[in-house]
All heavy atoms as a GROMACS GRO file, in nm:
protein
  487
    1MET      N    1   1.866 -14.072  -5.168
    1MET     CA    2   1.731 -14.023  -5.161
    1MET      C    3   1.708 -13.961  -5.023
    1MET      O    4   1.739 -14.021  -4.922
    1MET     CB    5   1.631 -14.137  -5.184
    1MET     CG    6   1.488 -14.092  -5.171
    1MET     SD    7   1.366 -14.216  -5.212
    1MET     CE    8   1.382 -14.215  -5.388
    2ALA      N    9   1.654 -13.842  -5.023
    2ALA     CA   10   1.624 -13.773  -4.898
    2ALA      C   11   1.474 -13.774  -4.874
    2ALA      O   12   1.394 -13.784  -4.967
    2ALA     CB   13   1.674 -13.630  -4.905
    3ILE      N   14   1.437 -13.764  -4.748
    3ILE     CA   15   1.295 -13.764  -4.710
    3ILE      C   16   1.267 -13.643  -4.623
    3ILE      O   17   1.341 -13.615  -4.528
    3ILE     CB   18   1.257 -13.893  -4.634
    3ILE    CG1   19   1.281 -14.014  -4.721
    3ILE    CG2   20   1.112 -13.886  -4.589
    3ILE    CD1   21   1.259 -14.145  -4.649
    4ILE      N   22   1.162 -13.571  -4.655
    4ILE     CA   23   1.114 -13.459  -4.573
    4ILE      C   24   0.984 -13.503  -4.508
    4ILE      O   25   0.895 -13.556  -4.575
    4ILE     CB   26   1.089 -13.334  -4.658
    4ILE    CG1   27   1.220 -13.282  -4.716
    4ILE    CG2   28   1.022 -13.225  -4.575
    4ILE    CD1   29   1.201 -13.166  -4.811
    5LEU      N   30   0.973 -13.480  -4.379
    5LEU     CA   31   0.850 -13.510  -4.306
    5LEU      C   32   0.773 -13.379  -4.288
    5LEU      O   33   0.824 -13.284  -4.230
    5LEU     CB   34   0.882 -13.570  -4.169
    5LEU     CG   35   0.764 -13.587  -4.074
    5LEU    CD1   36   0.664 -13.685  -4.130
    5LEU    CD2   37   0.813 -13.632  -3.939
    6ALA      N   38   0.652 -13.375  -4.340
    6ALA     CA   39   0.566 -13.257  -4.326
    6ALA      C   40   0.445 -13.295  -4.244
    6ALA      O   41   0.374 -13.390  -4.277
    6ALA     CB   42   0.524 -13.207  -4.464
    7ARG      N   43   0.422 -13.220  -4.136
    7ARG     CA   44   0.307 -13.247  -4.049
    7ARG      C   45   0.209 -13.130  -4.058
    7ARG      O   46   0.248 -13.018  -4.083
    7ARG     CB   47   0.353 -13.259  -3.904
    7ARG     CG   48   0.435 -13.378  -3.876
    7ARG     CD   49   0.475 -13.385  -3.731
    7ARG     NE   50   0.378 -13.315  -3.646
    7ARG     CZ   51   0.399 -13.286  -3.519
    7ARG    NH1   52   0.509 -13.322  -3.462
    7ARG    NH2   53   0.307 -13.224  -3.449
    8TYR      N   54   0.084 -13.159  -4.032
    8TYR     CA   55  -0.015 -13.053  -4.026
    8TYR      C   56  -0.105 -13.076  -3.905
    8TYR      O   57  -0.118 -13.186  -3.855
    8TYR     CB   58  -0.097 -13.045  -4.155
    8TYR     CG   59  -0.172 -13.171  -4.189
    8TYR    CD1   60  -0.295 -13.199  -4.132
    8TYR    CD2   61  -0.120 -13.262  -4.279
    8TYR    CE1   62  -0.364 -13.313  -4.163
    8TYR    CE2   63  -0.189 -13.377  -4.311
    8TYR     CZ   64  -0.311 -13.402  -4.253
    8TYR     OH   65  -0.379 -13.516  -4.285
    9CYS      N   66  -0.166 -12.968  -3.858
    9CYS     CA   67  -0.250 -12.978  -3.738
    9CYS      C   68  -0.395 -12.942  -3.768
    9CYS      O   69  -0.484 -13.023  -3.749
    9CYS     CB   70  -0.196 -12.886  -3.630
    9CYS     SG   71  -0.035 -12.934  -3.571
   10GLU      N   72  -0.420 -12.822  -3.814
   10GLU     CA   73  -0.557 -12.772  -3.829
   10GLU      C   74  -0.640 -12.854  -3.926
   10GLU      O   75  -0.760 -12.870  -3.906
   10GLU     CB   76  -0.555 -12.626  -3.874
   10GLU     CG   77  -0.500 -12.531  -3.770
   10GLU     CD   78  -0.587 -12.526  -3.645
   10GLU    OE1   79  -0.712 -12.526  -3.657
   10GLU    OE2   80  -0.530 -12.520  -3.536
   11ILE      N   81  -0.579 -12.908  -4.030
   11ILE     CA   82  -0.655 -12.989  -4.126
   11ILE      C   83  -0.710 -13.114  -4.055
   11ILE      O   84  -0.820 -13.158  -4.084
   11ILE     CB   85  -0.567 -13.030  -4.246
   11ILE    CG1   86  -0.529 -12.906  -4.327
   11ILE    CG2   87  -0.640 -13.129  -4.336
   11ILE    CD1   88  -0.433 -12.933  -4.439
   12GLY      N   89  -0.636 -13.166  -3.961
   12GLY     CA   90  -0.678 -13.285  -3.888
   12GLY      C   91  -0.801 -13.266  -3.802
   12GLY      O   92  -0.865 -13.362  -3.761
   13LEU      N   93  -0.837 -13.141  -3.777
   13LEU     CA   94  -0.954 -13.111  -3.695
   13LEU      C   95  -1.084 -13.107  -3.776
   13LEU      O   96  -1.192 -13.102  -3.719
   13LEU     CB   97  -0.936 -12.977  -3.623
   13LEU     CG   98  -0.817 -12.970  -3.527
   13LEU    CD1   99  -0.805 -12.829  -3.471
   13LEU    CD2  100  -0.832 -13.071  -3.415
   14LYS      N  101  -1.073 -13.107  -3.908
   14LYS     CA  102  -1.191 -13.098  -3.994
   14LYS      C  103  -1.266 -13.231  -3.997
   14LYS      O  104  -1.212 -13.335  -3.962
   14LYS     CB  105  -1.148 -13.062  -4.137
   14LYS     CG  106  -1.062 -12.938  -4.149
   14LYS     CD  107  -1.141 -12.816  -4.112
   14LYS     CE  108  -1.055 -12.691  -4.133
   14LYS     NZ  109  -1.109 -12.576  -4.068
   15ASN      N  110  -1.392 -13.225  -4.042
   15ASN     CA  111  -1.466 -13.350  -4.059
   15ASN      C  112  -1.405 -13.428  -4.176
   15ASN      O  113  -1.328 -13.375  -4.254
   15ASN     CB  114  -1.615 -13.325  -4.077
   15ASN     CG  115  -1.648 -13.244  -4.201
   15ASN    OD1  116  -1.574 -13.245  -4.298
   15ASN    ND2  117  -1.758 -13.172  -4.196
   16THR      N  118  -1.438 -13.554  -4.189
   16THR     CA  119  -1.370 -13.643  -4.283
   16THR      C  120  -1.375 -13.594  -4.429
   16THR      O  121  -1.270 -13.589  -4.493
   16THR     CB  122  -1.426 -13.785  -4.272
   16THR    OG1  123  -1.410 -13.829  -4.136
   16THR    CG2  124  -1.352 -13.881  -4.363
   17PRO      N  125  -1.490 -13.557  -4.484
   17PRO     CA  126  -1.489 -13.511  -4.625
   17PRO      C  127  -1.405 -13.385  -4.647
   17PRO      O  128  -1.331 -13.375  -4.743
   17PRO     CB  129  -1.636 -13.484  -4.656
   17PRO     CG  130  -1.713 -13.559  -4.554
   17PRO     CD  131  -1.626 -13.565  -4.432
   18ALA      N  132  -1.416 -13.291  -4.556
   18ALA     CA  133  -1.338 -13.167  -4.568
   18ALA      C  134  -1.189 -13.195  -4.551
   18ALA      O  135  -1.106 -13.141  -4.625
   18ALA     CB  136  -1.384 -13.064  -4.466
   19ARG      N  137  -1.154 -13.280  -4.456
   19ARG     CA  138  -1.012 -13.314  -4.433
   19ARG      C  139  -0.952 -13.379  -4.557
   19ARG      O  140  -0.842 -13.343  -4.599
   19ARG     CB  141  -0.998 -13.405  -4.312
   19ARG     CG  142  -0.852 -13.434  -4.278
   19ARG     CD  143  -0.837 -13.518  -4.153
   19ARG     NE  144  -0.893 -13.650  -4.173
   19ARG     CZ  145  -0.995 -13.702  -4.107
   19ARG    NH1  146  -1.056 -13.633  -4.013
   19ARG    NH2  147  -1.039 -13.824  -4.132
   20ARG      N  148  -1.024 -13.471  -4.617
   20ARG     CA  149  -0.972 -13.537  -4.738
   20ARG      C  150  -0.952 -13.437  -4.852
   20ARG      O  151  -0.855 -13.444  -4.926
   20ARG     CB  152  -1.065 -13.650  -4.781
   20ARG     CG  153  -1.056 -13.768  -4.690
   20ARG     CD  154  -1.140 -13.883  -4.739
   20ARG     NE  155  -1.132 -13.994  -4.645
   20ARG     CZ  156  -1.230 -14.077  -4.622
   20ARG    NH1  157  -1.345 -14.064  -4.685
   20ARG    NH2  158  -1.216 -14.175  -4.536
   21ARG      N  159  -1.047 -13.345  -4.866
   21ARG     CA  160  -1.036 -13.244  -4.971
   21ARG      C  161  -0.912 -13.156  -4.947
   21ARG      O  162  -0.832 -13.133  -5.038
   21ARG     CB  163  -1.162 -13.158  -4.977
   21ARG     CG  164  -1.160 -13.060  -5.093
   21ARG     CD  165  -1.289 -12.982  -5.104
   21ARG     NE  166  -1.291 -12.876  -5.005
   21ARG     CZ  167  -1.383 -12.864  -4.908
   21ARG    NH1  168  -1.480 -12.951  -4.897
   21ARG    NH2  169  -1.377 -12.765  -4.822
   22PHE      N  170  -0.893 -13.109  -4.823
   22PHE     CA  171  -0.777 -13.026  -4.792
   22PHE      C  172  -0.646 -13.103  -4.805
   22PHE      O  173  -0.545 -13.048  -4.847
   22PHE     CB  174  -0.789 -12.967  -4.651
   22PHE     CG  175  -0.884 -12.851  -4.642
   22PHE    CD1  176  -0.996 -12.859  -4.563
   22PHE    CD2  177  -0.862 -12.735  -4.713
   22PHE    CE1  178  -1.085 -12.754  -4.552
   22PHE    CE2  179  -0.950 -12.628  -4.705
   22PHE     CZ  180  -1.062 -12.637  -4.625
   23GLU      N  181  -0.648 -13.232  -4.771
   23GLU     CA  182  -0.527 -13.314  -4.787
   23GLU      C  183  -0.489 -13.328  -4.934
   23GLU      O  184  -0.372 -13.322  -4.970
   23GLU     CB  185  -0.547 -13.452  -4.724
   23GLU     CG  186  -0.544 -13.450  -4.574
   23GLU     CD  187  -0.579 -13.584  -4.512
   23GLU    OE1  188  -0.639 -13.669  -4.581
   23GLU    OE2  189  -0.547 -13.603  -4.394
   24ARG      N  190  -0.590 -13.347  -5.020
   24ARG     CA  191  -0.562 -13.356  -5.165
   24ARG      C  192  -0.504 -13.225  -5.217
   24ARG      O  193  -0.409 -13.224  -5.296
   24ARG     CB  194  -0.690 -13.390  -5.242
   24ARG     CG  195  -0.728 -13.535  -5.239
   24ARG     CD  196  -0.835 -13.567  -5.343
   24ARG     NE  197  -0.952 -13.480  -5.333
   24ARG     CZ  198  -1.059 -13.506  -5.259
   24ARG    NH1  199  -1.065 -13.616  -5.187
   24ARG    NH2  200  -1.160 -13.422  -5.256
   25ILE      N  201  -0.560 -13.114  -5.171
   25ILE     CA  202  -0.510 -12.982  -5.214
   25ILE      C  203  -0.367 -12.962  -5.165
   25ILE      O  204  -0.281 -12.915  -5.241
   25ILE     CB  205  -0.602 -12.870  -5.162
   25ILE    CG1  206  -0.738 -12.877  -5.231
   25ILE    CG2  207  -0.539 -12.733  -5.183
   25ILE    CD1  208  -0.845 -12.789  -5.169
   26LEU      N  209  -0.340 -12.998  -5.040
   26LEU     CA  210  -0.205 -12.983  -4.985
   26LEU      C  211  -0.104 -13.068  -5.063
   26LEU      O  212   0.003 -13.020  -5.100
   26LEU     CB  213  -0.203 -13.022  -4.838
   26LEU     CG  214  -0.067 -13.015  -4.768
   26LEU    CD1  215  -0.010 -12.875  -4.774
   26LEU    CD2  216  -0.081 -13.062  -4.623
   27LYS      N  217  -0.140 -13.192  -5.092
   27LYS     CA  218  -0.051 -13.280  -5.167
   27LYS      C  219  -0.024 -13.223  -5.306
   27LYS      O  220   0.090 -13.220  -5.352
   27LYS     CB  221  -0.111 -13.420  -5.178
   27LYS     CG  222  -0.022 -13.518  -5.249
   27LYS     CD  223  -0.083 -13.656  -5.250
   27LYS     CE  224   0.003 -13.756  -5.324
   27LYS     NZ  225  -0.055 -13.890  -5.320
   28LYS      N  226  -0.128 -13.174  -5.373
   28LYS     CA  227  -0.112 -13.115  -5.505
   28LYS      C  228  -0.022 -12.992  -5.498
   28LYS      O  229   0.065 -12.973  -5.584
   28LYS     CB  230  -0.247 -13.078  -5.564
   28LYS     CG  231  -0.238 -13.020  -5.704
   28LYS     CD  232  -0.375 -12.977  -5.752
   28LYS     CE  233  -0.370 -12.914  -5.890
   28LYS     NZ  234  -0.275 -12.808  -5.908
   29ASN      N  235  -0.039 -12.908  -5.397
   29ASN     CA  236   0.044 -12.789  -5.382
   29ASN      C  237   0.190 -12.825  -5.360
   29ASN      O  238   0.280 -12.759  -5.412
   29ASN     CB  239  -0.008 -12.701  -5.269
   29ASN     CG  240  -0.136 -12.629  -5.305
   29ASN    OD1  241  -0.172 -12.620  -5.421
   29ASN    ND2  242  -0.206 -12.580  -5.204
   30ILE      N  243   0.216 -12.929  -5.280
   30ILE     CA  244   0.353 -12.973  -5.256
   30ILE      C  245   0.416 -13.018  -5.388
   30ILE      O  246   0.528 -12.978  -5.422
   30ILE     CB  247   0.358 -13.086  -5.152
   30ILE    CG1  248   0.322 -13.033  -5.013
   30ILE    CG2  249   0.497 -13.151  -5.149
   30ILE    CD1  250   0.300 -13.142  -4.909
   31LEU      N  251   0.344 -13.101  -5.463
   31LEU     CA  252   0.397 -13.151  -5.590
   31LEU      C  253   0.416 -13.039  -5.692
   31LEU      O  254   0.516 -13.036  -5.764
   31LEU     CB  255   0.306 -13.260  -5.646
   31LEU     CG  256   0.308 -13.391  -5.569
   31LEU    CD1  257   0.198 -13.484  -5.619
   31LEU    CD2  258   0.444 -13.457  -5.580
   32ASP      N  259   0.321 -12.945  -5.697
   32ASP     CA  260   0.334 -12.832  -5.790
   32ASP      C  261   0.454 -12.744  -5.755
   32ASP      O  262   0.525 -12.698  -5.844
   32ASP     CB  263   0.207 -12.747  -5.790
   32ASP     CG  264   0.090 -12.815  -5.859
   32ASP    OD1  265   0.112 -12.918  -5.927
   32ASP    OD2  266  -0.024 -12.766  -5.841
   33MET      N  267   0.476 -12.720  -5.626
   33MET     CA  268   0.589 -12.639  -5.583
   33MET      C  269   0.721 -12.704  -5.624
   33MET      O  270   0.811 -12.639  -5.676
   33MET     CB  271   0.587 -12.620  -5.431
   33MET     CG  272   0.704 -12.541  -5.377
   33MET     SD  273   0.731 -12.562  -5.202
   33MET     CE  274   0.772 -12.734  -5.193
   34LEU      N  275   0.731 -12.835  -5.604
   34LEU     CA  276   0.853 -12.906  -5.640
   34LEU      C  277   0.870 -12.913  -5.791
   34LEU      O  278   0.981 -12.898  -5.843
   34LEU     CB  279   0.852 -13.046  -5.579
   34LEU     CG  280   0.862 -13.051  -5.428
   34LEU    CD1  281   0.838 -13.192  -5.377
   34LEU    CD2  282   0.996 -12.998  -5.380
   35ALA      N  283   0.761 -12.932  -5.864
   35ALA     CA  284   0.768 -12.938  -6.010
   35ALA      C  285   0.813 -12.804  -6.069
   35ALA      O  286   0.883 -12.800  -6.170
   35ALA     CB  287   0.633 -12.978  -6.068
   36ALA      N  288   0.775 -12.694  -6.005
   36ALA     CA  289   0.818 -12.562  -6.051
   36ALA      C  290   0.969 -12.548  -6.044
   36ALA      O  291   1.028 -12.471  -6.121
   36ALA     CB  292   0.750 -12.454  -5.969
   37ASP      N  293   1.032 -12.621  -5.954
   37ASP     CA  294   1.179 -12.620  -5.941
   37ASP      C  295   1.242 -12.739  -6.012
   37ASP      O  296   1.358 -12.770  -5.989
   37ASP     CB  297   1.220 -12.622  -5.794
   37ASP     CG  298   1.191 -12.491  -5.724
   37ASP    OD1  299   1.187 -12.387  -5.793
   37ASP    OD2  300   1.172 -12.492  -5.602
   38CYS      N  301   1.164 -12.808  -6.095
   38CYS     CA  302   1.210 -12.924  -6.172
   38CYS      C  303   1.261 -13.037  -6.083
   38CYS      O  304   1.361 -13.102  -6.114
   38CYS     CB  305   1.319 -12.883  -6.271
   38CYS     SG  306   1.263 -12.762  -6.391
   39VAL      N  307   1.193 -13.059  -5.972
   39VAL     CA  308   1.228 -13.168  -5.880
   39VAL      C  309   1.118 -13.272  -5.886
   39VAL      O  310   1.001 -13.241  -5.864
   39VAL     CB  311   1.244 -13.116  -5.735
   39VAL    CG1  312   1.269 -13.231  -5.640
   39VAL    CG2  313   1.355 -13.014  -5.728
   40GLU      N  314   1.155 -13.395  -5.920
   40GLU     CA  315   1.059 -13.505  -5.918
   40GLU      C  316   1.054 -13.562  -5.778
   40GLU      O  317   1.158 -13.587  -5.717
   40GLU     CB  318   1.100 -13.613  -6.017
   40GLU     CG  319   1.090 -13.569  -6.161
   40GLU     CD  320   1.124 -13.681  -6.255
   40GLU    OE1  321   1.114 -13.799  -6.215
   40GLU    OE2  322   1.160 -13.651  -6.369
   41ALA      N  323   0.934 -13.582  -5.726
   41ALA     CA  324   0.919 -13.629  -5.588
   41ALA      C  325   0.800 -13.723  -5.578
   41ALA      O  326   0.708 -13.721  -5.660
   41ALA     CB  327   0.901 -13.512  -5.493
   42LEU      N  328   0.804 -13.804  -5.475
   42LEU     CA  329   0.694 -13.894  -5.441
   42LEU      C  330   0.642 -13.849  -5.305
   42LEU      O  331   0.719 -13.838  -5.209
   42LEU     CB  332   0.744 -14.039  -5.434
   42LEU     CG  333   0.644 -14.142  -5.387
   42LEU    CD1  334   0.531 -14.155  -5.488
   42LEU    CD2  335   0.712 -14.275  -5.366
   43VAL      N  336   0.512 -13.821  -5.298
   43VAL     CA  337   0.450 -13.775  -5.174
   43VAL      C  338   0.354 -13.882  -5.127
   43VAL      O  339   0.260 -13.918  -5.198
   43VAL     CB  340   0.377 -13.641  -5.194
   43VAL    CG1  341   0.311 -13.597  -5.065
   43VAL    CG2  342   0.472 -13.535  -5.244
   44THR      N  343   0.378 -13.933  -5.007
   44THR     CA  344   0.288 -14.031  -4.946
   44THR      C  345   0.238 -13.975  -4.814
   44THR      O  346   0.306 -13.895  -4.750
   44THR     CB  347   0.357 -14.166  -4.923
   44THR    OG1  348   0.473 -14.145  -4.843
   44THR    CG2  349   0.398 -14.230  -5.053
   45SER      N  350   0.119 -14.019  -4.773
   45SER     CA  351   0.065 -13.970  -4.648
   45SER      C  352   0.033 -14.086  -4.555
   45SER      O  353  -0.016 -14.190  -4.598
   45SER     CB  354  -0.061 -13.887  -4.672
   45SER     OG  355  -0.161 -13.965  -4.729
   46VAL      N  356   0.063 -14.064  -4.428
   46VAL     CA  357   0.031 -14.159  -4.322
   46VAL      C  358  -0.016 -14.076  -4.204
   46VAL      O  359   0.056 -13.987  -4.158
   46VAL     CB  360   0.154 -14.243  -4.282
   46VAL    CG1  361   0.119 -14.335  -4.167
   46VAL    CG2  362   0.206 -14.323  -4.400
   47ASP      N  363  -0.138 -14.101  -4.159
   47ASP     CA  364  -0.200 -14.023  -4.051
   47ASP      C  365  -0.198 -13.875  -4.089
   47ASP      O  366  -0.243 -13.838  -4.193
   47ASP     CB  367  -0.132 -14.050  -3.918
   47ASP     CG  368  -0.147 -14.196  -3.874
   47ASP    OD1  369  -0.251 -14.256  -3.906
   47ASP    OD2  370  -0.056 -14.249  -3.810
   48ALA      N  371  -0.146 -13.791  -4.004
   48ALA     CA  372  -0.142 -13.647  -4.030
   48ALA      C  373  -0.003 -13.604  -4.075
   48ALA      O  374   0.043 -13.496  -4.042
   48ALA     CB  375  -0.184 -13.570  -3.906
   49ARG      N  376   0.063 -13.688  -4.154
   49ARG     CA  377   0.199 -13.661  -4.197
   49ARG      C  378   0.213 -13.691  -4.346
   49ARG      O  379   0.155 -13.784  -4.397
   49ARG     CB  380   0.299 -13.746  -4.120
   49ARG     CG  381   0.308 -13.711  -3.975
   49ARG     CD  382   0.392 -13.813  -3.900
   49ARG     NE  383   0.417 -13.771  -3.764
   49ARG     CZ  384   0.332 -13.785  -3.664
   49ARG    NH1  385   0.214 -13.839  -3.687
   49ARG    NH2  386   0.361 -13.744  -3.544
   50TYR      N  387   0.293 -13.609  -4.411
   50TYR     CA  388   0.330 -13.634  -4.549
   50TYR      C  389   0.479 -13.662  -4.554
   50TYR      O  390   0.559 -13.593  -4.490
   50TYR     CB  391   0.300 -13.513  -4.639
   50TYR     CG  392   0.156 -13.506  -4.680
   50TYR    CD1  393   0.069 -13.417  -4.622
   50TYR    CD2  394   0.107 -13.591  -4.779
   50TYR    CE1  395  -0.063 -13.410  -4.660
   50TYR    CE2  396  -0.025 -13.585  -4.817
   50TYR     CZ  397  -0.109 -13.495  -4.758
   50TYR     OH  398  -0.240 -13.490  -4.795
   51TYR      N  399   0.516 -13.763  -4.629
   51TYR     CA  400   0.656 -13.796  -4.652
   51TYR      C  401   0.687 -13.761  -4.796
   51TYR      O  402   0.626 -13.813  -4.889
   51TYR     CB  403   0.682 -13.944  -4.626
   51TYR     CG  404   0.660 -13.984  -4.483
   51TYR    CD1  405   0.537 -14.032  -4.440
   51TYR    CD2  406   0.762 -13.970  -4.390
   51TYR    CE1  407   0.517 -14.067  -4.307
   51TYR    CE2  408   0.742 -14.005  -4.257
   51TYR     CZ  409   0.620 -14.053  -4.217
   51TYR     OH  410   0.600 -14.086  -4.085
   52VAL      N  411   0.782 -13.670  -4.814
   52VAL     CA  412   0.821 -13.625  -4.947
   52VAL      C  413   0.957 -13.687  -4.976
   52VAL      O  414   1.055 -13.658  -4.908
   52VAL     CB  415   0.829 -13.471  -4.954
   52VAL    CG1  416   0.866 -13.427  -5.094
   52VAL    CG2  417   0.698 -13.409  -4.909
   53ARG      N  418   0.961 -13.774  -5.077
   53ARG     CA  419   1.086 -13.841  -5.114
   53ARG      C  420   1.132 -13.788  -5.249
   53ARG      O  421   1.055 -13.789  -5.345
   53ARG     CB  422   1.065 -13.991  -5.124
   53ARG     CG  423   1.035 -14.056  -4.992
   53ARG     CD  424   1.006 -14.205  -5.011
   53ARG     NE  425   0.988 -14.270  -4.884
   53ARG     CZ  426   0.872 -14.281  -4.821
   53ARG    NH1  427   0.765 -14.230  -4.874
   53ARG    NH2  428   0.865 -14.342  -4.704
   54ALA      N  429   1.257 -13.744  -5.254
   54ALA     CA  430   1.313 -13.692  -5.379
   54ALA      C  431   1.461 -13.720  -5.382
   54ALA      O  432   1.527 -13.726  -5.278
   54ALA     CB  433   1.285 -13.543  -5.393
   55ASP      N  434   1.514 -13.735  -5.502
   55ASP     CA  435   1.657 -13.760  -5.518
   55ASP      C  436   1.737 -13.631  -5.508
   55ASP      O  437   1.847 -13.629  -5.455
   55ASP     CB  438   1.686 -13.826  -5.652
   55ASP     CG  439   1.638 -13.969  -5.656
   55ASP    OD1  440   1.636 -14.033  -5.548
   55ASP    OD2  441   1.601 -14.016  -5.764
   56ASP      N  442   1.683 -13.522  -5.557
   56ASP     CA  443   1.758 -13.397  -5.567
   56ASP      C  444   1.704 -13.296  -5.466
   56ASP      O  445   1.642 -13.197  -5.503
   56ASP     CB  446   1.747 -13.343  -5.709
   56ASP     CG  447   1.842 -13.229  -5.736
   56ASP    OD1  448   1.929 -13.203  -5.651
   56ASP    OD2  449   1.829 -13.166  -5.841
   57MET      N  450   1.726 -13.319  -5.338
   57MET     CA  451   1.670 -13.232  -5.234
   57MET      C  452   1.744 -13.100  -5.220
   57MET      O  453   1.688 -13.005  -5.168
   57MET     CB  454   1.668 -13.304  -5.099
   57MET     CG  455   1.575 -13.423  -5.097
   57MET     SD  456   1.408 -13.382  -5.146
   57MET     CE  457   1.343 -13.323  -4.993
   58CYS      N  458   1.866 -13.089  -5.268
   58CYS     CA  459   1.938 -12.962  -5.255
   58CYS      C  460   1.868 -12.853  -5.336
   58CYS      O  461   1.882 -12.736  -5.305
   58CYS     CB  462   2.082 -12.978  -5.297
   58CYS     SG  463   2.105 -13.023  -5.469
   59ARG      N  464   1.792 -12.888  -5.435
   59ARG     CA  465   1.717 -12.791  -5.514
   59ARG      C  466   1.588 -12.750  -5.444
   59ARG      O  467   1.525 -12.652  -5.482
   59ARG     CB  468   1.687 -12.846  -5.651
   59ARG     CG  469   1.814 -12.872  -5.730
   59ARG     CD  470   1.785 -12.938  -5.859
   59ARG     NE  471   1.723 -12.841  -5.948
   59ARG     CZ  472   1.693 -12.870  -6.074
   59ARG    NH1  473   1.717 -12.988  -6.122
   59ARG    NH2  474   1.636 -12.780  -6.150
   60CYS      N  475   1.547 -12.826  -5.342
   60CYS     CA  476   1.420 -12.797  -5.273
   60CYS      C  477   1.434 -12.689  -5.168
   60CYS      O  478   1.337 -12.632  -5.124
   60CYS     CB  479   1.368 -12.922  -5.203
   60CYS     SG  480   1.325 -13.054  -5.315
   61VAL      N  481   1.552 -12.662  -5.124
   61VAL     CA  482   1.572 -12.571  -5.012
   61VAL      C  483   1.572 -12.428  -5.055
   61VAL      O  484   1.611 -12.390  -5.156
   61VAL     CB  485   1.704 -12.604  -4.938
   61VAL    CG1  486   1.717 -12.520  -4.814
   61VAL    CG2  487   1.710 -12.749  -4.906
   0.00000   0.00000   0.00000
């Protein structure tokens, strides 16, 4: 299993409701992008970071 660390900056500057909305959109976009390539992944968030865990990362590149 491989892990990709994705960080963001500008979203973290938004107020709390807007930041949460943008974080949900970002997470959905990440999952949709991977699903389009038939890659199953688990996306978790901690602070201003997303951890993308997938078994078949060679298809993600």
